[in-house]
C-alpha positions in Angstrom: 5.4 5.9 20.9 6.0 8.8 23.4 6.2 12.4 22.6 9.9 12.8 23.5 10.6 9.7 21.3 8.8 11.1 18.4 10.6 14.4 18.9 13.9 12.4 18.9 12.9 10.8 15.8 12.5 13.9 14.1 15.7 15.5 15.4 17.7 13.0 13.8 15.9 13.7 10.5 17.1 10.6 8.6 15.3 11.8 5.5 18.1 14.7 5.2 20.6 12.0 4.7 18.5 9.8 2.5 17.6 12.6 0.1 15.3 9.8 -1.6 11.7 10.3 -3.0 9.7 7.3 -4.1 6.6 8.0 -6.1 3.4 5.9 -6.5 0.4 6.6 -8.2 -2.3 5.4 -10.6 -1.2 7.8 -13.6 0.4 5.1 -16.0 3.0 6.2 -18.4 1.1 7.2 -21.4 1.3 10.8 -20.7 3.6 13.1 -19.0 2.1 13.2 -15.4 4.9 11.1 -13.7 7.6 13.0 -15.6 6.0 16.4 -14.3 6.3 15.2 -10.6 9.8 14.1 -11.1 10.7 17.5 -12.8 9.0 19.3 -9.7 11.2 17.4 -7.1 14.3 18.1 -9.6 13.8 21.5 -9.5 13.5 21.6 -5.6 17.0 19.9 -5.3 18.9 18.3 -8.2 20.8 16.0 -5.9 17.6 14.0 -5.1 17.4 10.5 -5.9 14.0 9.9 -7.5 12.4 6.3 -7.8 9.2 4.9 -8.8 7.3 2.3 -6.7 4.7 1.9 -9.6 2.5 4.0 -11.6 0.1 1.1 -12.5 -2.4 1.0 -9.8 -5.7 0.7 -11.1 -7.4 4.0 -11.7 -9.0 5.3 -8.5 -8.0 2.0 -6.6 -7.2 3.5 -3.0 -6.8 0.0 -1.5 -4.3 -1.2 -3.8 -2.3 1.9 -3.4 -2.4 1.3 0.5 -1.2 -2.2 0.2 1.7 -1.6 -2.3 3.0 0.8 0.4 2.9 -1.7 3.2 4.3 -4.1 0.7 7.4 -1.8 0.1 8.0 0.8 2.7 10.3 -1.2 5.1 12.3 -2.6 2.4 13.5 1.2 1.9 15.9 2.6 4.5 14.4 4.7 7.2 14.5 8.6 6.0 13.1 7.7 2.4 10.0 9.9 1.6 7.1 8.1 -0.2 4.7 10.5 -2.6 1.6 8.5 -2.9 -1.2 9.8 -5.2 -4.1 7.9 -6.0 -6.8 10.7 -5.7 -10.4 10.3 -7.0 -11.3 13.2 -4.7 -8.6 15.7 -6.0 -9.2 19.1 -5.2 -12.2 18.4 -2.7 -12.2 18.9 1.1 -10.2 15.6 1.9 -7.0 16.3 3.8 -3.5 16.6 2.2 -1.0 15.2 4.7 2.4 14.0 5.4 2.5 11.3 8.0 5.8 10.1 10.1 6.0 6.5 10.6 7.2 4.8 13.6 10.3 3.4 11.3 11.3 6.9 10.3 9.7 6.9 6.7 7.7 9.8 5.5 4.5 9.4 3.3 2.8 12.5 1.6 -0.6 11.8 0.4 -4.2 12.6 0.3 -5.7 11.0 3.5 -8.2 8.9 1.8 -7.4 5.7 2.8 -4.0 5.1 1.2 -2.7 5.1 5.0 -4.8 2.3 6.1 -2.2 -0.5 5.9 0.9 1.4 7.2 -1.3 2.8 10.1 -2.2 -0.7 11.2 0.9 -2.7 10.2 3.6 -0.1 11.3 2.2 2.7 13.0 1.9 6.5 12.4 3.5 8.8 15.1 2.7 12.2 13.7 0.3 13.6 10.9 0.2 17.1 9.7 -1.9 18.9 7.1 -0.1 20.2 4.5 -0.2 24.1 4.3 -0.4 25.1 0.7 0.2 28.6 1.5 3.9 27.8 1.9 4.1 24.1 0.4 2.8 24.5 -3.0 4.6 24.9 -6.2 4.7 28.5 -7.5 1.9 29.9 -9.5 -0.1 26.7 -9.4 -2.8 27.9 -7.2 -5.5 28.0 -9.8 -5.0 24.3 -10.5 -7.2 22.0 -8.5 -6.9 18.7 -10.4 -3.0 17.9 -10.0 -2.1 18.0 -6.5 0.5 15.1 -7.2 2.6 17.7 -8.9 1.6 21.0 -7.4 1.4 19.9 -3.6 2.6 16.4 -3.0 5.8 16.1 -5.3 6.6 19.6 -4.1 6.3 18.9 -0.4 8.0 15.7 -0.6 11.0 17.0 -2.4 11.1 19.9 -0.1 11.2 17.2 3.0 13.8 15.1 1.3 16.0 17.9 0.7 15.8 19.2 4.2 14.6 22.6 2.9 11.7 22.0 5.4 11.5 20.1 8.6 8.6 18.0 9.3 7.0 20.6 11.6 6.9 23.0 8.6 4.8 20.9 6.6 1.8 22.5 8.3 -0.5 22.2 11.4 -0.5 19.1 13.5 -3.3 16.7 13.5 -4.1 13.8 15.5 -3.0 10.4 14.3 -6.6 9.0 13.1 -6.4 8.5 9.5 -9.1 7.5 7.3 -9.1 4.0 7.4 -10.4 1.1 4.8 -12.4 -1.6 5.9 -10.0 -4.3 7.1 -10.5 -7.4 9.0 -8.2 -9.7 10.7 -8.2 -13.3 10.0 -10.3 -15.5 12.2 -9.9 -19.3 12.9 -13.1 -21.2 14.2 -14.0 -24.9 14.1 -11.1 -25.8 11.9 -11.9 -23.1 9.2 -9.6 -19.9 8.8 -11.3 -16.8 7.2 -9.3 -13.8 5.9 -9.3 -11.2 3.3 -7.8 -10.8 -0.3 -5.6 -8.3 0.3 -4.0 -7.9 -3.2 -3.8 -9.5 -6.8 -0.2 -10.4 -8.0 -1.3 -8.7 -10.9 1.2 -9.7 -13.4 0.4 -13.3 -13.0 -3.1 -13.3 -11.8 -2.7 -14.9 -8.3 -4.6 -13.8 -5.2 -2.8 -12.9 -1.9 -4.6 -13.1 1.2 -3.8 -11.5 4.7 -3.4 -14.9 6.3 0.1 -15.6 7.4 1.8 -18.7 6.8 2.5 -19.1 10.4 -1.6 -18.7 11.2 -2.2 -21.1 8.6 0.3 -23.6 10.1 -1.0 -23.0 13.6 -4.6 -23.7 12.5 -3.4 -27.2 11.4 -2.8 -27.0 7.6 0.1 -28.6 6.2 1.8 -29.2 2.6 0.0 -31.7 0.9 -3.4 -31.2 2.4 -6.5 -31.0 0.1 -8.1 -27.8 1.5 -11.7 -26.6 0.8 -11.4 -23.1 -0.4 -14.5 -20.4 -0.5 -14.5 -17.0 -1.8 -17.3 -14.4 -1.3 -18.1 -10.8 -2.0 -20.4 -8.9 0.2 -21.6 -12.5 1.4 -22.3 -13.7 -2.3 -20.2 -16.9 -3.1 -17.9 -16.2 -6.0 -15.7 -19.5 -6.1 -15.7 -22.7 -4.1 -13.5 -25.8 -4.8 -11.1 -28.1 -3.1 -7.4 -27.4 -3.8 -4.0 -28.9 -2.7 -1.5 -26.8 -0.6 1.8 -27.1 -2.6 5.2 -25.8 -2.0 5.7 -24.6 -5.6 3.5 -24.5 -8.9 4.9 -27.7 -10.8 3.3 -29.7 -8.1 0.0 -29.5 -10.1 -0.7 -29.7 -13.8 -0.7 -26.7 -16.2 -3.8 -24.9 -16.0 -4.7 -26.4 -12.3 -5.3 -24.1 -9.2 -3.2 -24.5 -6.0 -2.6 -23.2 -2.8 0.7 -21.9 -1.8 2.8 -19.3 0.4 4.0 -16.3 -1.5 7.0 -14.0 -1.2 5.5 -11.9 1.8 5.0 -15.5 3.6 1.3 -15.1 3.3 -1.2 -17.7 1.9 -2.1 -17.2 -1.7 -3.9 -18.9 -4.6 -2.6 -19.4 -8.1 -3.0 -21.2 -11.6 0.1 -23.0 -12.7 0.8 -20.9 -15.9 -2.4 -19.3 -15.7 -4.5 -16.5 -14.2 -6.8 -17.4 -11.3 -8.3 -13.9 -11.4 -9.1 -13.9 -15.1 -10.6 -17.3 -14.8 -12.9 -16.7 -11.9 -13.3 -12.9 -11.8 -11.9 -12.8 -8.2 -11.0 -9.2 -7.2 -9.4 -7.5 -4.2 -10.2 -5.1 -1.1 -13.2 -4.2 0.8 -15.8 -6.9 0.9 -13.9 -9.7 -0.3 -13.4 -12.8 2.0 -11.8 -16.1 1.6 -12.0 -19.2 3.9 -9.9 -22.6 4.2 -11.1 -25.6 5.8 -9.6 -29.3 5.5 -11.5 -31.8 3.7 
């Protein structure tokens, strides 16, 4: 995006009209951390709409936080401000940033890899370091372990309310965010290989980064029996021949299948069971999956 287009996007400042903050973290709900972030935002502006994406990210799992953002962001109207806090390096020298996406959304987060998927899939047009001299909760300077409350919720709320402009977040940085290891799918000799992007945690399915279009273009069709191999860091974790089905009822209870998920990506499940619990498959950096017709 050209500089004049970026400035035009900021000039429209859609977040001032949306006045919506969406929170994402690995805090869970067993204590008051989530409520504290909401409370800070509420004190900034009681007219803000405060919503939660999830607070059940596995502890310290930066990859899953990054994926949940790309899974969700574009379903919210442009101008929505996201506060993403999965921060195992809290209080260290990792950057605290706000980024403006090409879609007009803003994400406030530690720059530790949480922006990987949106950077690759949507595009960051401007990144700013949060100036903690001005964009930090009053009297919190002696706290180094709850940036979610003291810096990110506070800055996100000030942006969403229009109290500060995006330029007033802090110094301008380049758009090169910290990136996790991400690999595009490849097709070679009738075999398609991709990554395990995320788990459907409620049901134990695995979701790949292979689109249904790419799968179809590679020659796979419903009813095929397909060889599936899963590796972690070149170590084979799983291998079997599975059917490619439209829905779960096309196999018996407890049997595995290949299907297309709600994001139109290829996935694997067990009918009324958990594939991940059965086979110990996880997600993120180092996990690879391949499909080949029998």
